[in-house]
C-alpha positions as CSV (number, residue, x, y, z in Angstrom):
1,X,92.3,62.0,167.8
2,X,94.3,65.2,168.6
3,X,95.9,67.2,165.8
4,X,97.5,70.6,165.3
5,X,98.1,73.0,162.5
6,X,98.7,76.6,161.6
7,X,97.9,79.5,159.3
8,X,101.5,80.0,158.0
9,X,102.2,83.5,156.7
10,X,105.1,85.2,154.9
11,X,106.3,88.8,155.2
12,X,104.2,89.8,152.2
13,X,101.0,88.7,154.1
14,X,100.3,85.7,151.9
15,X,99.4,82.4,153.6
16,X,100.1,78.8,152.8
17,X,97.6,76.4,151.5
18,X,98.6,72.8,150.6
19,X,97.2,70.1,148.3
20,X,97.1,66.6,149.7
21,X,96.9,64.0,147.0
22,X,95.8,61.2,149.4
23,X,92.6,63.1,150.0
24,X,92.6,65.3,146.9
25,X,91.8,68.3,149.0
26,X,93.2,71.8,149.7
27,X,94.0,72.3,153.4
28,X,95.8,74.4,155.9
29,X,99.0,72.5,157.1
30,X,98.0,70.2,159.9
31,X,98.4,66.7,161.3
32,X,98.0,64.4,164.3
33,X,100.2,64.5,167.4
34,X,103.0,62.0,167.8
35,X,103.0,60.1,171.1
36,X,104.1,62.4,174.0
37,X,104.2,65.5,171.7
38,X,102.6,68.8,172.8
39,X,100.0,70.5,170.6
40,X,102.3,73.5,169.8
41,X,105.2,71.3,168.9
42,X,103.0,69.2,166.6
43,X,101.8,72.4,164.8
44,X,105.4,73.5,164.1
45,X,106.5,70.0,163.1
46,X,103.5,69.5,160.7
47,X,104.2,72.9,159.1
48,X,107.7,71.9,158.5
49,X,106.9,68.4,157.1
50,X,104.1,69.6,154.8
51,X,105.5,72.9,153.6
52,X,109.3,72.7,154.1
53,X,109.2,75.9,156.2
54,X,110.3,76.5,159.7
55,X,107.9,78.6,161.7
56,X,107.5,80.7,164.8
57,X,104.1,80.5,166.5
58,X,101.8,83.4,167.4
59,X,98.4,83.4,168.9
60,X,96.0,80.5,169.2
61,X,93.3,80.9,166.5
62,X,90.7,78.2,167.0
63,X,90.0,74.6,168.1
64,X,88.0,72.7,165.4
65,X,86.2,69.5,165.9
66,X,84.8,67.1,163.3
67,X,84.6,63.4,162.4
68,X,87.2,61.9,160.0
69,X,86.9,58.3,158.8
70,X,84.4,57.6,161.6
71,X,86.6,59.0,164.4
72,X,86.2,62.3,166.2
73,X,89.1,64.7,165.5
74,X,90.1,67.8,167.5
75,X,92.6,70.3,165.8
76,X,94.2,73.3,167.4
77,X,95.3,76.0,165.0
78,X,97.9,78.8,165.7
79,X,99.0,81.7,163.7
80,X,102.6,81.1,162.5
81,X,105.3,83.1,160.7
82,X,107.6,81.4,158.2
83,X,111.3,82.0,159.2
84,X,113.0,80.1,156.5
85,X,112.9,77.0,154.3
86,X,111.5,76.0,150.9
87,X,108.8,73.7,149.6
88,X,109.5,70.5,147.8
89,X,106.7,68.0,146.9
90,X,106.6,65.1,149.3
91,X,104.5,62.0,150.1
92,X,101.8,64.1,151.9
93,X,101.7,67.3,149.9
94,X,102.3,67.7,146.2
95,X,101.6,71.4,145.8
96,X,101.8,74.6,148.0
97,X,100.3,77.9,147.1
98,X,101.0,81.2,148.8
99,X,97.7,83.2,148.4
100,X,95.8,86.1,150.1
101,X,93.6,85.1,153.0
102,X,90.4,85.6,151.0
103,X,91.7,83.4,148.2
104,X,92.8,80.8,150.7
105,X,89.3,80.7,152.2
106,X,87.9,80.1,148.7
107,X,90.4,77.4,148.0
108,X,90.4,75.2,151.1
109,X,88.0,72.2,151.0
110,X,86.8,72.1,154.6
111,X,84.5,74.7,156.2
112,X,86.4,74.3,159.4
113,X,89.6,75.6,157.7
114,X,87.5,78.6,156.4
115,X,86.5,79.3,160.0
116,X,90.2,79.2,161.1
117,X,91.1,81.7,158.3
118,X,88.2,84.0,159.4
119,X,89.6,83.9,163.0
120,X,93.1,84.8,161.6
121,X,91.7,87.7,159.5
122,X,89.7,89.1,162.4
123,X,92.8,90.6,164.1
124,X,96.0,92.4,163.0
125,X,99.1,90.4,162.3
126,X,101.3,92.4,164.7
127,X,99.6,91.5,167.9
128,X,101.7,91.5,171.1
129,X,102.1,88.0,172.5
130,X,103.0,87.1,176.1
131,X,103.7,83.7,177.6
132,X,102.5,83.8,181.2
133,X,103.8,80.8,183.1
134,X,102.9,79.4,186.5
135,X,106.0,78.1,188.2
136,X,106.7,74.4,188.1
137,X,106.2,72.0,191.0
138,X,108.1,72.9,194.2
139,X,106.8,70.4,196.8
140,X,104.5,71.4,199.7
141,X,105.1,74.6,201.5
142,X,104.6,72.9,204.9
143,X,107.5,70.5,204.1
144,X,110.0,73.3,203.4
145,X,111.7,74.5,206.6
146,X,113.3,77.6,205.2
147,X,112.3,80.9,203.8
148,X,109.4,80.2,201.3
149,X,111.0,82.6,198.8
150,X,113.9,80.1,198.5
151,X,111.8,77.0,198.1
152,X,113.3,75.1,195.1
153,X,111.7,73.1,192.4
154,X,111.1,69.4,193.1
155,X,112.3,66.6,190.8
156,X,109.0,66.7,189.0
157,X,109.3,70.5,188.8
158,X,112.7,70.3,187.2
159,X,111.3,67.9,184.6
160,X,108.5,70.4,184.0
161,X,111.0,73.2,183.6
162,X,112.9,71.2,181.0
163,X,109.6,70.7,179.2
164,X,109.0,74.4,179.2
165,X,112.6,74.9,177.9
166,X,111.5,73.0,174.8
167,X,107.9,74.4,174.6
168,X,108.3,78.1,175.0
169,X,111.0,78.7,172.3
170,X,108.3,77.7,169.7
171,X,107.1,81.3,170.0
172,X,110.6,82.8,169.5
173,X,110.8,84.6,172.9
174,X,113.5,87.3,173.4
175,X,113.0,88.3,177.0
176,X,112.4,86.5,180.3
177,X,110.7,88.0,183.4
178,X,109.9,86.4,186.7
179,X,108.5,87.1,190.1
180,X,111.5,87.1,192.5
181,X,110.9,83.6,193.9
182,X,113.5,80.8,193.4
183,X,110.9,78.4,192.1
184,X,109.6,81.1,189.7
185,X,113.0,82.0,188.4
186,X,114.2,78.4,188.1
187,X,111.1,77.5,186.1
188,X,112.3,79.8,183.2
189,X,116.0,80.0,183.8
190,X,116.7,77.4,181.2
191,X,114.9,79.4,178.6
192,X,116.9,82.5,179.6
193,X,120.1,80.6,179.5
194,X,119.4,79.4,175.9
195,X,118.6,82.9,174.8
196,X,121.7,84.3,176.6
197,X,119.7,86.8,178.6
198,X,119.1,87.5,182.3
199,X,115.9,86.7,184.1
200,X,114.4,90.2,184.9
201,X,112.9,90.5,188.4
202,X,109.2,91.5,188.6
203,X,108.2,92.1,192.2
204,X,104.7,93.4,191.3
205,X,104.0,89.9,189.8
206,X,104.6,88.1,193.0
207,X,101.8,87.3,195.4
208,X,103.1,89.9,197.9
209,X,103.5,92.5,195.2
210,X,100.3,91.9,193.3
211,X,97.5,92.1,195.9
212,X,98.4,95.4,197.6
213,X,98.3,97.2,194.2
214,X,96.6,95.1,191.5
215,X,96.4,98.1,189.1
216,X,100.1,98.7,189.2
217,X,100.7,95.0,188.5
218,X,98.3,95.1,185.6
219,X,100.1,98.2,184.2
220,X,103.4,96.5,184.6
221,X,102.2,93.4,182.7
222,X,101.0,95.6,179.9
223,X,104.4,97.4,179.8
224,X,106.1,94.0,179.4
225,X,103.7,93.0,176.7
226,X,104.2,96.3,174.8
227,X,108.0,95.9,174.7
228,X,110.0,94.5,171.8
229,X,109.8,90.8,170.9
230,X,107.9,88.1,172.8
231,X,108.3,87.9,176.6
232,X,108.1,84.9,178.9
233,X,106.7,85.9,182.4
234,X,106.9,83.5,185.3
235,X,104.5,84.1,188.2
236,X,102.5,82.3,190.9
237,X,99.1,80.6,191.3
238,X,97.9,83.3,193.6
239,X,98.4,85.9,190.9
240,X,97.7,84.5,187.4
241,X,94.0,83.6,187.6
242,X,93.1,87.1,188.9
243,X,95.4,88.8,186.4
244,X,94.1,86.9,183.4
245,X,90.5,87.5,184.5
246,X,91.1,91.2,184.9
247,X,92.8,91.4,181.4
248,X,89.9,89.4,179.9
249,X,87.3,91.6,181.5
250,X,89.0,94.8,180.2
251,X,89.4,93.3,176.7
252,X,85.9,91.8,176.5
253,X,87.4,88.3,176.0
254,X,85.0,85.6,177.3
255,X,86.6,82.9,179.5
256,X,84.5,80.1,180.9
257,X,87.3,79.2,183.3
258,X,90.9,80.2,184.2
259,X,92.9,77.1,184.8
260,X,96.3,77.6,186.4
261,X,98.2,74.3,187.1
262,X,101.9,74.1,187.9
263,X,104.0,74.8,184.7
264,X,100.8,75.7,182.8
265,X,101.1,78.6,180.4
266,X,98.6,81.3,179.3
267,X,99.2,82.4,175.7
268,X,98.0,86.0,175.7
269,X,97.6,88.1,172.6
270,X,97.1,91.9,172.8
271,X,96.0,94.3,170.1
272,X,98.2,97.4,170.0
273,X,96.6,100.8,169.9
274,X,96.5,103.1,166.9
275,X,95.6,102.7,163.2
276,X,96.0,99.1,162.1
277,X,96.8,98.0,165.6
278,X,100.3,99.4,165.5
279,X,102.2,101.8,167.8
280,X,105.7,103.1,168.0
281,X,106.0,103.4,171.8
282,X,104.7,100.1,173.0
283,X,101.4,101.5,174.3
284,X,101.9,100.5,178.0
285,X,98.6,100.5,179.7
286,X,96.7,100.8,176.5
287,X,97.0,97.4,174.9
288,X,93.8,95.3,174.8
289,X,93.6,91.5,175.3
290,X,92.0,89.9,172.3
291,X,93.0,86.2,172.8
292,X,93.8,84.0,175.8
293,X,94.6,80.3,175.4
294,X,95.7,77.9,178.1
295,X,98.5,75.4,177.5
296,X,98.8,72.6,180.1
297,X,102.1,71.5,181.7
298,X,104.5,70.0,179.2
299,X,105.7,67.4,181.8
300,X,106.6,64.3,179.8
301,X,105.0,61.0,180.5
302,X,106.9,58.8,182.9
303,X,109.3,56.4,181.3
304,X,108.1,52.8,181.7
């Protein structure tokens, strides 16, 4: 069984813990995925249903595994920030408490929730988050007679792009960057249109721009990460695995593998330099990767 949840925080730093009368336990908000639902969408929905609050996601915190009622259960947890709403008792939750992280760890029933809270407390709350996306499906290069820069998305790729248009806004992005390829730009154009912003061209993050000067491309990605808000960055399969590996090596983040399927997204979290992890100038070139989590393509299942 797949499920998702979040450590939901307020501006005052307190986090939400809920009481579930069905189990008579205290828990972080979480629940199982609906059919066809992505893990991040389930996390946001479950937070809303159990707490009454809308949320914007942050970094991935942990994946917990345990047995519930004789069935294996896997739960992905994200950091999340409450953006509005209010709690009212419901069928699933009869009480919500906003408490400090240490108090939450003492209150929750499951050790797995305590582990998630420990992961949350291990890093500052103002991490810089980047959504690094591989372009969606665009057919085979050998079957495209024109300039490869102009190769468009296939029908499956357009469906993937629509899935990303629903998935990526869960992190509240404010900027959209892309390697200057039609397939890269069109993968995230819908997100940019919904935000009312332009897609900013990033030549260093194309295959031709990356390999001649990897250091410059790395610095550029860190500049993007250090800017305001949450950026979406669309790039290519010949760039992303090497770029993520380099960032992980510099940050000391262990990665067993670096998948990079079409329309897959790397959720990258960077610690900002300076006391408490904060900086006023964005710290381009000085941010350090502290978390990297891969999100598979949100391509919906075919309709029967």
